[in-house]
N, C-alpha and C positions, 0 to 999 in steps of 0.2 A: 688661318686655322682658328676656329672658334671652339672653346672647351666649356663644358658644364661640369662643375665640381661641387661636391658637398662633403663636409668633414674630411677634406684633403684627398678625396678619391675622385678620379675622373669618371664621370657617368656617361658623357658623350663627347665626341671630338669629330669635327667635320669642317671641310672647306666648301660645303654645299648647303649652308643654312638659308632659309627664307625669313626675312624680317618683316613682321606684321605687328603694328602697334607697339614697336619697341622690343618685341620678343623674338628671339631666334628660334626657329622651328627646325629641328634636326631630322634628317632622314632616319627612318627606323633602323636601318642597317648600321648606322653610326652611333647607336645607343646600346650600352651594355645591358642586355636583357636579364642577366643574372642579378642585377641590382633593383629590378622592378617587381612589385607585387600587385596583384589585382585589387581593385577598389570598386565598390558599387556606386561611387559618387559620380554625378553628372552635372553639367550646367548648360545653359542655352544662351547663345549670343544671337542678337537679332539679325546680324548679317553673315555670321560664320556658321551658325547651326549648333548642333549638339556636340558637346565635348565630353569625352570619357577621361577618367583619371586613373592614375596608378600611384602607389606608395613607393617611396625609395627606401631600401633597406641596405644600410652600410654599417659593417662592423657591429651588428646587433642592434643598431639604432634605426628607428623607423621615422621617416618624415612623411606624414599622412597626406595624401592627395597633392603631392608636390610636382607631379608630372601630368600634363594633359595632352590630348590628341583629338583631332577631328577625323573620324573614320569615314564619314560621309558628309563633308562640308557643303554648305550652300554654294551655288555657282560663283558668287563673288569671292569666295575663299578657296577655290579649287586648288590653288598652288600650295596649300598646307595639308592636303589630304595625306593621312597616315604619317604625319611628321609629329615629333614630340617637342614640347616646350616645357620650361621649368620655372618654378617660383619657390616661395617659402624658404628662403635662405640659400638656395642653390646659386652659386656664383657662375655667371655666364660672361665670357669675354675672350 
């Protein structure tokens, strides 16, 4: 079981993550949607495609753009479609 936590709160927990470039990608259904807020930020990877971001909001604190997801990845990254990954201080393990 892999958990993602920030500020002591579990954001995601799953036994079905996909690891790409050292990042665990969690299925959407294993991520607490109540802790996510919309972001306009995006980035592009040459082999994965366009990533969309979300903010984490935990106990009144916001971690901007700490969550990303590939909603329509390129073929080489199809296995991470609609899965969430974390950074910016989120502990995953």
